[in-house]
The first five atom37 places (N, CA, C, CB, O) and aatype in JSON, in Angstrom:
{
  "aatype": [20, 20, 20, 20, 20, 20, 20, 20, 20, 20, 20, 20, 20, 20, 20, 20, 20, 20, 20, 20, 20, 20, 20, 20, 20, 20, 20, 20, 20, 20, 20, 20, 20, 20, 20, 20, 20, 20, 20, 20, 20, 20, 20, 20, 20, 20, 20, 20, 20, 20, 20, 20, 20, 20, 20, 20, 20, 20, 20, 20, 20, 20, 20, 20, 20, 20, 20, 20, 20, 20, 20, 20, 20, 20, 20, 20, 20, 20, 20, 20, 20, 20, 20, 20, 20, 20, 20, 20, 20, 20, 20, 20, 20, 20, 20, 20, 20, 20, 20, 20, 20, 20, 20, 20, 20, 20, 20, 20, 20, 20, 20, 20, 20, 20, 20, 20, 20],
  "atom_mask": [
    [1, 1, 1, 1, 1],
    [1, 1, 1, 1, 1],
    [1, 1, 1, 1, 1],
    [1, 1, 1, 1, 1],
    [1, 1, 1, 1, 1],
    [1, 1, 1, 1, 1],
    [1, 1, 1, 1, 1],
    [1, 1, 1, 1, 1],
    [1, 1, 1, 1, 1],
    [1, 1, 1, 1, 1],
    [1, 1, 1, 1, 1],
    [1, 1, 1, 1, 1],
    [1, 1, 1, 1, 1],
    [1, 1, 1, 1, 1],
    [1, 1, 1, 1, 1],
    [1, 1, 1, 1, 1],
    [1, 1, 1, 1, 1],
    [1, 1, 1, 1, 1],
    [1, 1, 1, 1, 1],
    [1, 1, 1, 1, 1],
    [1, 1, 1, 1, 1],
    [1, 1, 1, 1, 1],
    [1, 1, 1, 1, 1],
    [1, 1, 1, 1, 1],
    [1, 1, 1, 1, 1],
    [1, 1, 1, 1, 1],
    [1, 1, 1, 1, 1],
    [1, 1, 1, 1, 1],
    [1, 1, 1, 1, 1],
    [1, 1, 1, 1, 1],
    [1, 1, 1, 1, 1],
    [1, 1, 1, 1, 1],
    [1, 1, 1, 1, 1],
    [1, 1, 1, 1, 1],
    [1, 1, 1, 1, 1],
    [1, 1, 1, 1, 1],
    [1, 1, 1, 1, 1],
    [1, 1, 1, 1, 1],
    [1, 1, 1, 1, 1],
    [1, 1, 1, 1, 1],
    [1, 1, 1, 1, 1],
    [1, 1, 1, 1, 1],
    [1, 1, 1, 1, 1],
    [1, 1, 1, 1, 1],
    [1, 1, 1, 1, 1],
    [1, 1, 1, 1, 1],
    [1, 1, 1, 1, 1],
    [1, 1, 1, 1, 1],
    [1, 1, 1, 1, 1],
    [1, 1, 1, 1, 1],
    [1, 1, 1, 1, 1],
    [1, 1, 1, 1, 1],
    [1, 1, 1, 1, 1],
    [1, 1, 1, 1, 1],
    [1, 1, 1, 1, 1],
    [1, 1, 1, 1, 1],
    [1, 1, 1, 1, 1],
    [1, 1, 1, 1, 1],
    [1, 1, 1, 1, 1],
    [1, 1, 1, 1, 1],
    [1, 1, 1, 1, 1],
    [1, 1, 1, 1, 1],
    [1, 1, 1, 1, 1],
    [1, 1, 1, 1, 1],
    [1, 1, 1, 1, 1],
    [1, 1, 1, 1, 1],
    [1, 1, 1, 1, 1],
    [1, 1, 1, 1, 1],
    [1, 1, 1, 1, 1],
    [1, 1, 1, 1, 1],
    [1, 1, 1, 1, 1],
    [1, 1, 1, 1, 1],
    [1, 1, 1, 1, 1],
    [1, 1, 1, 1, 1],
    [1, 1, 1, 1, 1],
    [1, 1, 1, 1, 1],
    [1, 1, 1, 1, 1],
    [1, 1, 1, 1, 1],
    [1, 1, 1, 1, 1],
    [1, 1, 1, 1, 1],
    [1, 1, 1, 1, 1],
    [1, 1, 1, 1, 1],
    [1, 1, 1, 1, 1],
    [1, 1, 1, 1, 1],
    [1, 1, 1, 1, 1],
    [1, 1, 1, 1, 1],
    [1, 1, 1, 1, 1],
    [1, 1, 1, 1, 1],
    [1, 1, 1, 1, 1],
    [1, 1, 1, 1, 1],
    [1, 1, 1, 1, 1],
    [1, 1, 1, 1, 1],
    [1, 1, 1, 1, 1],
    [1, 1, 1, 1, 1],
    [1, 1, 1, 1, 1],
    [1, 1, 1, 1, 1],
    [1, 1, 1, 1, 1],
    [1, 1, 1, 1, 1],
    [1, 1, 1, 1, 1],
    [1, 1, 1, 1, 1],
    [1, 1, 1, 1, 1],
    [1, 1, 1, 1, 1],
    [1, 1, 1, 1, 1],
    [1, 1, 1, 1, 1],
    [1, 1, 1, 1, 1],
    [1, 1, 1, 1, 1],
    [1, 1, 1, 1, 1],
    [1, 1, 1, 1, 1],
    [1, 1, 1, 1, 1],
    [1, 1, 1, 1, 1],
    [1, 1, 1, 1, 1],
    [1, 1, 1, 1, 1],
    [1, 1, 1, 1, 1],
    [1, 1, 1, 1, 1],
    [1, 1, 1, 1, 1],
    [1, 1, 1, 1, 1],
    [1, 1, 1, 1, 1]
  ],
  "atom_positions": [
    [[138.18, 68.2, 101.22], [137.81, 69.61, 100.11], [136.74, 69.12, 100.65], [138.06, 69.87, 98.2], [136.63, 67.93, 100.97]],
    [[135.24, 70.6, 100.88], [134.07, 70.86, 101.01], [133.37, 70.69, 99.41], [134.0, 72.26, 101.72], [133.58, 71.4, 98.43]],
    [[132.27, 69.25, 99.57], [130.81, 70.42, 98.93], [130.24, 70.32, 99.46], [129.97, 70.48, 97.81], [130.37, 69.88, 100.6]],
    [[128.81, 70.85, 98.65], [127.77, 70.92, 99.36], [126.84, 71.33, 98.1], [127.9, 71.89, 100.65], [126.63, 72.47, 97.68]],
    [[126.32, 70.09, 97.61], [125.3, 70.38, 97.02], [123.18, 71.25, 97.75], [125.43, 68.9, 96.45], [122.34, 70.99, 98.61]],
    [[123.5, 72.53, 96.33], [121.83, 72.86, 96.44], [120.47, 72.87, 95.39], [121.82, 74.15, 96.83], [120.55, 72.62, 94.18]],
    [[119.79, 73.06, 95.79], [118.74, 72.84, 95.36], [117.39, 72.6, 96.09], [119.03, 72.06, 94.75], [116.92, 73.22, 97.04]],
    [[116.8, 71.35, 95.27], [115.36, 70.01, 96.01], [115.63, 69.84, 96.32], [114.57, 68.97, 95.91], [116.71, 70.29, 96.72]],
    [[114.85, 68.5, 96.76], [114.55, 67.52, 96.98], [114.59, 66.56, 96.23], [113.8, 67.62, 97.32], [115.37, 65.6, 96.23]],
    [[112.91, 67.05, 94.91], [111.62, 66.32, 94.3], [112.19, 67.12, 93.01], [109.75, 66.64, 95.01], [111.44, 67.35, 92.06]],
    [[113.53, 67.54, 93.03], [114.33, 67.8, 91.58], [114.71, 66.76, 90.0], [115.7, 68.1, 92.15], [115.31, 67.66, 89.4]],
    [[114.72, 66.46, 89.75], [114.66, 65.54, 89.19], [116.71, 64.45, 88.54], [113.52, 66.29, 88.1], [117.23, 63.36, 88.31]],
    [[117.0, 66.59, 88.61], [118.41, 66.8, 88.28], [119.01, 66.22, 89.51], [118.84, 68.36, 87.99], [119.63, 65.15, 89.57]],
    [[118.7, 67.22, 90.69], [119.01, 67.14, 91.72], [119.23, 65.57, 91.81], [118.12, 67.83, 92.52], [120.35, 65.08, 91.9]],
    [[118.22, 64.92, 91.78], [118.42, 62.71, 92.41], [119.03, 62.72, 90.79], [116.12, 61.04, 92.84], [118.51, 63.65, 90.18]],
    [[119.86, 62.04, 90.04], [120.51, 62.41, 89.11], [122.03, 62.65, 89.33], [119.87, 63.39, 88.68], [122.95, 62.11, 88.71]],
    [[122.15, 63.89, 90.67], [123.82, 64.64, 90.47], [123.74, 64.01, 92.31], [124.08, 67.19, 89.93], [124.54, 64.6, 93.05]],
    [[123.08, 63.19, 92.83], [123.43, 62.96, 94.13], [123.53, 61.58, 93.75], [122.49, 63.43, 95.36], [124.63, 61.09, 94.0]],
    [[122.24, 60.4, 92.92], [123.12, 59.49, 92.58], [124.27, 59.63, 92.12], [122.73, 58.88, 91.94], [125.01, 58.89, 92.77]],
    [[124.99, 60.34, 91.12], [126.36, 60.47, 90.68], [127.27, 60.38, 91.92], [126.56, 61.82, 89.91], [128.18, 59.64, 92.3]],
    [[126.78, 61.22, 92.28], [128.14, 61.57, 94.11], [127.81, 60.71, 94.48], [128.1, 62.89, 95.58], [128.74, 59.95, 94.2]],
    [[126.77, 59.87, 95.19], [126.83, 58.63, 95.66], [127.61, 57.6, 94.95], [125.65, 58.24, 95.78], [128.79, 57.34, 95.15]],
    [[127.02, 57.2, 94.33], [128.31, 56.02, 93.59], [129.39, 56.27, 92.8], [127.81, 55.08, 92.66], [129.82, 55.32, 92.14]],
    [[130.24, 57.95, 92.66], [131.57, 57.62, 92.97], [131.94, 58.04, 94.49], [132.49, 58.3, 91.94], [133.07, 58.5, 94.66]],
    [[131.18, 57.94, 95.46], [131.96, 57.52, 97.67], [132.51, 59.13, 97.62], [134.18, 55.68, 98.09], [133.49, 59.54, 98.25]],
    [[131.58, 60.05, 96.64], [132.11, 61.7, 97.09], [130.53, 61.87, 97.98], [132.47, 63.24, 95.29], [129.38, 61.43, 97.96]],
    [[131.61, 63.04, 98.9], [130.1, 63.41, 99.7], [130.68, 64.33, 100.14], [129.27, 62.47, 100.86], [131.81, 64.7, 100.46]],
    [[129.45, 64.73, 100.08], [128.91, 65.81, 100.62], [127.89, 66.61, 101.38], [128.93, 66.07, 100.11], [127.79, 66.2, 102.54]],
    [[127.21, 67.49, 101.13], [125.77, 68.04, 102.04], [125.27, 68.86, 101.32], [125.88, 68.77, 103.47], [125.69, 69.94, 100.91]],
    [[124.26, 68.29, 101.14], [122.74, 68.42, 100.89], [121.93, 69.86, 101.7], [122.05, 66.89, 101.53], [121.16, 69.89, 102.65]],
    [[122.56, 71.1, 100.76], [121.06, 71.8, 101.44], [119.89, 71.39, 100.85], [120.91, 73.41, 101.32], [120.03, 70.39, 100.16]],
    [[118.78, 71.85, 100.9], [117.17, 72.54, 100.9], [116.73, 73.3, 100.35], [116.72, 73.03, 101.74], [115.54, 73.19, 100.64]],
    [[116.93, 74.85, 99.04], [116.52, 75.1, 99.48], [114.94, 75.79, 100.14], [117.23, 75.12, 99.3], [114.72, 76.97, 100.4]],
    [[114.13, 74.74, 100.27], [112.69, 74.92, 100.65], [113.25, 75.5, 102.1], [111.55, 73.36, 100.62], [113.23, 76.66, 102.51]],
    [[113.92, 73.93, 102.92], [113.42, 74.05, 103.83], [115.34, 75.21, 104.74], [112.65, 72.19, 104.32], [115.53, 75.32, 105.96]],
    [[115.86, 75.54, 104.13], [116.43, 76.42, 104.22], [116.99, 77.31, 103.66], [116.79, 76.22, 104.55], [118.16, 77.68, 103.69]],
    [[115.97, 77.74, 103.04], [116.92, 78.63, 101.75], [117.91, 79.22, 101.69], [116.52, 79.54, 101.24], [118.81, 78.88, 102.46]],
    [[118.15, 80.37, 100.71], [119.3, 81.28, 100.99], [119.87, 82.38, 101.23], [119.7, 81.26, 100.6], [119.36, 83.49, 101.06]],
    [[121.31, 82.1, 101.76], [121.25, 83.79, 102.58], [121.84, 84.7, 101.91], [121.99, 84.0, 104.01], [122.93, 84.13, 101.84]],
    [[121.96, 85.41, 101.5], [121.94, 87.42, 100.25], [123.54, 87.04, 99.79], [121.88, 89.95, 101.66], [123.88, 87.14, 98.61]],
    [[124.4, 86.62, 100.76], [125.93, 86.93, 100.36], [126.16, 86.09, 99.7], [126.98, 87.04, 101.29], [126.87, 86.29, 98.72]],
    [[125.39, 84.18, 100.1], [125.88, 83.17, 99.39], [125.43, 83.3, 98.04], [125.55, 81.95, 99.95], [126.12, 82.68, 97.22]],
    [[124.19, 84.11, 97.46], [123.62, 84.36, 96.35], [124.09, 85.1, 95.61], [122.69, 84.66, 96.44], [123.81, 85.0, 94.41]],
    [[125.17, 86.33, 96.22], [125.82, 87.77, 95.73], [126.97, 87.18, 94.89], [126.43, 88.91, 97.1], [127.14, 87.42, 93.7]],
    [[128.07, 86.01, 96.02], [129.62, 85.11, 95.49], [128.61, 84.06, 94.34], [130.76, 83.83, 97.29], [128.87, 83.37, 93.35]],
    [[127.73, 84.32, 94.91], [127.08, 83.52, 92.99], [127.19, 84.14, 92.18], [125.59, 83.14, 92.53], [128.0, 83.82, 91.32]],
    [[126.6, 85.05, 92.07], [126.37, 86.26, 90.75], [127.93, 86.76, 90.96], [124.87, 87.85, 91.05], [128.31, 87.27, 89.91]],
    [[128.74, 86.77, 91.77], [130.04, 87.77, 91.57], [130.77, 86.19, 90.54], [131.16, 88.49, 93.64], [130.95, 86.68, 89.42]],
    [[131.13, 85.01, 90.49], [131.07, 83.69, 89.92], [130.73, 83.6, 88.7], [130.31, 82.93, 90.52], [131.54, 83.88, 87.81]],
    [[129.63, 83.23, 88.46], [128.41, 82.92, 87.14], [128.03, 84.16, 86.7], [126.89, 82.08, 87.58], [128.42, 84.6, 85.61]],
    [[127.29, 84.78, 87.45], [126.45, 85.78, 86.65], [125.38, 85.48, 87.17], [126.38, 85.76, 85.15], [125.31, 84.34, 87.62]],
    [[124.23, 86.36, 87.3], [122.87, 85.75, 87.26], [121.9, 85.02, 85.77], [122.1, 86.95, 87.81], [120.82, 84.45, 85.86]],
    [[122.36, 85.17, 85.02], [121.64, 85.06, 85.05], [121.56, 83.2, 83.8], [121.16, 86.54, 84.97], [120.99, 82.64, 82.85]],
    [[122.45, 83.11, 84.68], [123.46, 81.5, 84.3], [122.44, 81.05, 85.91], [126.18, 81.55, 84.44], [121.8, 80.01, 86.03]],
    [[122.55, 82.13, 86.93], [121.6, 80.83, 87.51], [120.36, 81.67, 87.57], [122.07, 80.02, 89.22], [119.49, 81.09, 88.22]],
    [[119.96, 82.89, 87.09], [118.32, 81.84, 87.19], [118.02, 80.78, 86.27], [116.93, 82.72, 86.91], [118.6, 80.24, 85.33]],
    [[117.07, 80.69, 86.79], [116.12, 79.78, 85.88], [115.25, 80.19, 85.0], [115.37, 79.06, 86.53], [114.18, 80.12, 85.6]],
    [[114.99, 80.67, 83.68], [113.81, 80.94, 83.64], [112.62, 80.24, 82.97], [113.92, 81.89, 83.3], [111.72, 80.86, 82.42]],
    [[112.66, 79.04, 83.06], [111.87, 77.44, 82.62], [111.45, 77.13, 84.09], [113.1, 75.92, 81.83], [110.68, 76.17, 84.07]],
    [[111.68, 77.6, 85.39], [111.29, 77.43, 85.99], [109.81, 77.24, 86.42], [111.85, 77.85, 86.19], [109.25, 78.31, 86.19]],
    [[108.64, 76.06, 87.14], [107.03, 76.46, 86.55], [107.41, 77.83, 87.8], [105.14, 74.9, 86.92], [106.98, 78.92, 87.42]],
    [[108.18, 77.86, 89.22], [107.89, 79.17, 89.39], [107.61, 80.34, 89.09], [108.21, 79.36, 89.63], [106.73, 81.17, 89.32]],
    [[109.59, 80.16, 87.86], [109.28, 81.16, 86.88], [108.33, 82.06, 85.92], [109.67, 80.88, 86.45], [108.03, 83.2, 85.54]],
    [[108.03, 80.35, 85.8], [106.79, 80.94, 84.28], [106.19, 81.03, 84.92], [106.11, 80.24, 82.93], [105.21, 81.0, 84.18]],
    [[105.31, 81.27, 86.92], [104.5, 81.55, 87.13], [104.29, 83.12, 87.93], [104.21, 80.5, 87.52], [103.38, 83.63, 88.59]],
    [[105.2, 83.41, 87.62], [105.43, 84.3, 87.65], [104.26, 85.49, 87.51], [106.29, 84.16, 86.98], [103.19, 84.92, 87.3]],
    [[104.08, 87.07, 87.55], [102.98, 87.43, 87.24], [104.23, 88.75, 86.17], [101.67, 87.84, 88.75], [105.25, 89.27, 86.64]],
    [[103.77, 88.91, 84.97], [104.2, 89.46, 83.75], [105.33, 90.7, 84.32], [102.78, 90.05, 82.8], [106.52, 90.83, 84.06]],
    [[104.35, 91.58, 85.25], [105.18, 92.51, 85.02], [106.41, 92.37, 86.34], [104.28, 93.91, 84.92], [107.18, 93.33, 86.33]],
    [[106.69, 91.42, 87.35], [108.19, 90.81, 87.5], [109.49, 90.36, 86.63], [107.98, 89.83, 87.99], [110.61, 90.56, 87.1]],
    [[109.31, 89.67, 85.18], [109.42, 89.51, 84.14], [110.19, 89.84, 83.36], [108.8, 89.66, 83.88], [111.26, 89.4, 82.94]],
    [[109.33, 91.05, 83.09], [110.22, 92.28, 82.24], [111.05, 93.46, 82.92], [109.22, 93.11, 81.37], [110.85, 93.94, 84.03]],
    [[112.14, 93.84, 81.92], [113.26, 94.7, 82.65], [113.82, 94.66, 83.79], [113.0, 95.71, 82.75], [113.95, 95.54, 84.63]],
    [[114.54, 92.3, 83.76], [115.53, 91.99, 84.37], [116.85, 92.29, 83.92], [115.4, 90.92, 84.55], [117.5, 92.23, 82.88]],
    [[117.01, 92.7, 85.33], [118.79, 93.63, 85.75], [118.91, 92.59, 87.12], [118.75, 96.1, 86.38], [118.05, 91.98, 87.75]],
    [[120.37, 92.71, 87.26], [121.35, 91.84, 88.42], [120.62, 91.99, 89.75], [123.07, 92.5, 88.64], [120.34, 90.93, 90.31]],
    [[120.27, 93.13, 90.33], [118.95, 94.11, 91.09], [118.08, 93.15, 91.01], [118.3, 95.63, 90.32], [118.46, 92.16, 91.63]],
    [[116.86, 93.04, 90.4], [115.49, 92.43, 90.3], [116.57, 91.3, 90.3], [114.18, 92.76, 88.95], [117.31, 91.54, 91.26]],
    [[116.92, 90.38, 89.77], [117.06, 89.02, 89.51], [117.47, 88.23, 90.39], [117.73, 88.81, 88.63], [117.35, 87.01, 90.34]],
    [[118.32, 89.24, 91.83], [118.72, 88.4, 92.86], [117.17, 89.18, 93.79], [120.7, 88.66, 93.52], [117.19, 88.62, 94.88]],
    [[116.68, 89.57, 93.77], [115.4, 89.71, 94.62], [114.38, 88.08, 94.28], [114.45, 91.42, 94.0], [114.09, 87.07, 94.92]],
    [[114.14, 88.62, 92.94], [113.67, 86.87, 92.82], [114.0, 85.67, 93.67], [114.18, 86.31, 91.63], [113.39, 85.0, 94.5]],
    [[115.46, 85.67, 93.03], [115.98, 84.37, 93.34], [115.25, 84.7, 95.54], [118.41, 84.25, 92.78], [114.37, 84.45, 96.36]],
    [[116.33, 85.29, 95.32], [116.33, 85.02, 96.83], [114.63, 85.44, 97.81], [117.77, 86.12, 97.43], [114.27, 85.33, 98.98]],
    [[114.21, 85.8, 96.93], [112.73, 85.71, 97.47], [112.37, 83.59, 97.34], [111.42, 87.02, 96.06], [112.04, 82.78, 98.21]],
    [[112.68, 83.42, 95.56], [111.5, 82.16, 95.73], [112.88, 81.3, 94.87], [109.38, 82.37, 94.68], [113.14, 81.4, 93.67]],
    [[113.79, 80.25, 96.2], [115.24, 79.85, 95.63], [114.75, 79.0, 95.03], [116.46, 79.41, 96.46], [115.7, 78.24, 94.84]],
    [[113.75, 78.5, 94.5], [113.05, 77.61, 93.55], [113.77, 78.32, 92.1], [111.11, 77.71, 93.72], [114.5, 77.85, 91.23]],
    [[113.53, 78.86, 92.18], [113.95, 79.3, 90.05], [115.43, 79.92, 90.13], [112.61, 81.08, 89.02], [115.88, 80.86, 89.47]],
    [[116.09, 79.13, 91.15], [118.01, 79.65, 91.49], [117.54, 78.14, 90.57], [119.33, 79.82, 93.73], [116.66, 77.37, 90.96]],
    [[118.74, 77.9, 88.7], [118.9, 76.66, 88.57], [119.06, 75.28, 89.34], [119.56, 76.79, 88.1], [117.89, 74.92, 89.48]],
    [[119.85, 74.34, 89.89], [119.81, 73.3, 89.88], [120.49, 72.24, 89.76], [119.37, 73.29, 89.5], [120.06, 72.32, 88.61]],
    [[120.98, 71.51, 89.78], [121.61, 71.83, 91.38], [123.0, 73.08, 90.9], [122.46, 69.87, 92.35], [123.46, 73.23, 89.77]],
    [[123.49, 73.95, 92.41], [123.9, 74.41, 91.97], [125.66, 73.54, 93.06], [123.11, 75.84, 91.8], [126.5, 73.77, 93.93]],
    [[125.47, 73.17, 92.69], [127.27, 72.37, 93.25], [128.78, 73.79, 93.99], [128.28, 71.43, 90.95], [129.44, 74.69, 93.46]],
    [[128.71, 73.34, 95.14], [130.16, 73.88, 95.74], [131.46, 73.26, 95.95], [130.01, 74.25, 96.9], [131.47, 72.25, 96.65]],
    [[132.54, 73.68, 95.47], [133.87, 72.6, 95.95], [134.25, 73.5, 95.53], [134.41, 71.06, 95.52], [134.34, 74.23, 94.53]],
    [[134.68, 73.19, 97.37], [135.65, 74.42, 97.76], [135.05, 75.48, 97.08], [137.26, 74.31, 97.32], [133.87, 75.53, 96.73]],
    [[136.13, 76.52, 96.85], [135.83, 77.63, 96.11], [135.55, 78.23, 94.95], [136.3, 78.02, 96.25], [135.7, 79.42, 94.67]],
    [[135.16, 77.37, 94.32], [134.39, 76.95, 92.63], [132.84, 77.01, 93.01], [134.81, 74.99, 91.88], [132.35, 77.22, 94.12]],
    [[132.05, 76.72, 91.5], [130.92, 76.15, 91.74], [130.03, 76.05, 90.55], [130.35, 76.79, 92.76], [129.68, 76.88, 89.71]],
    [[129.73, 74.55, 90.78], [129.72, 74.03, 88.83], [127.33, 74.66, 89.49], [130.48, 70.69, 88.08], [126.61, 74.75, 90.48]],
    [[127.34, 74.86, 87.94], [125.2, 75.16, 87.96], [124.61, 73.64, 86.76], [124.51, 77.66, 86.62], [125.04, 73.46, 85.62]],
    [[123.97, 73.12, 87.2], [122.82, 72.8, 86.83], [124.17, 71.39, 86.25], [121.63, 74.06, 85.73], [125.32, 71.83, 86.27]],
    [[124.09, 70.27, 85.9], [124.02, 68.21, 86.25], [124.97, 68.13, 84.79], [121.7, 66.96, 86.09], [124.3, 68.05, 83.77]],
    [[125.96, 68.13, 84.68], [126.6, 67.61, 83.56], [127.79, 66.68, 84.16], [127.12, 68.82, 82.58], [128.85, 67.26, 84.4]],
    [[127.72, 65.38, 84.41], [128.72, 64.54, 84.39], [129.7, 64.33, 84.18], [128.65, 64.06, 84.14], [130.45, 63.79, 84.98]],
    [[130.16, 64.84, 82.51], [131.78, 65.02, 82.91], [132.75, 66.01, 83.59], [132.33, 65.0, 81.94], [133.96, 66.04, 83.8]],
    [[131.45, 66.99, 83.91], [132.06, 68.91, 84.23], [132.03, 67.89, 86.33], [129.88, 71.33, 83.61], [133.04, 67.94, 87.02]],
    [[131.08, 67.34, 86.71], [131.19, 66.72, 87.9], [132.64, 65.83, 87.94], [129.86, 65.85, 88.08], [133.57, 66.01, 88.72]],
    [[132.51, 64.55, 86.59], [134.08, 63.54, 86.83], [135.71, 64.36, 87.39], [134.54, 62.81, 84.97], [136.66, 64.0, 88.09]],
    [[135.17, 66.23, 86.25], [136.63, 66.9, 86.54], [136.7, 67.12, 87.22], [137.2, 67.72, 86.16], [137.47, 66.38, 87.82]],
    [[136.11, 68.33, 88.16], [135.53, 68.65, 89.26], [135.64, 67.96, 90.28], [134.5, 68.79, 89.12], [136.25, 68.42, 91.25]],
    [[135.09, 66.69, 90.32], [135.43, 66.39, 92.09], [136.02, 64.34, 91.68], [133.1, 66.63, 93.61], [135.6, 63.31, 92.21]],
    [[136.51, 64.41, 91.17], [137.05, 62.77, 90.51], [135.68, 61.83, 91.27], [139.18, 62.05, 91.34], [134.47, 61.92, 91.02]],
    [[136.39, 60.94, 92.24], [135.34, 60.27, 92.77], [136.15, 58.45, 92.8], [133.76, 60.6, 91.64], [137.32, 58.1, 92.73]],
    [[135.25, 57.91, 92.89], [136.59, 56.65, 93.15], [136.96, 55.97, 92.09], [136.27, 55.43, 94.14], [137.84, 55.11, 92.18]]
  ]
}
């Protein structure tokens, strides 16, 4: 099973999730949004699985710093365009486990999805 974690390296939640995976010897690949961006096809797939509302982090500094006009009238197309332009608005981490994805870090959910040693 291939596991990929998406996020940014200096995020505290990412750090916690990485420690959790590594302490259980769960192999994964890390994809840094700042260095690698995010592909439209990948984001569309996630939105299809969990919805844009779950992926868009309205509490992020990046989102809060947007002009008010960009925050108004949010719907799927606009939200996806914002996340593609500034991937740091995507909730972190996004963990791809095979064909499914987990958004955010909850140890019990990770345990059920990936187990470990």
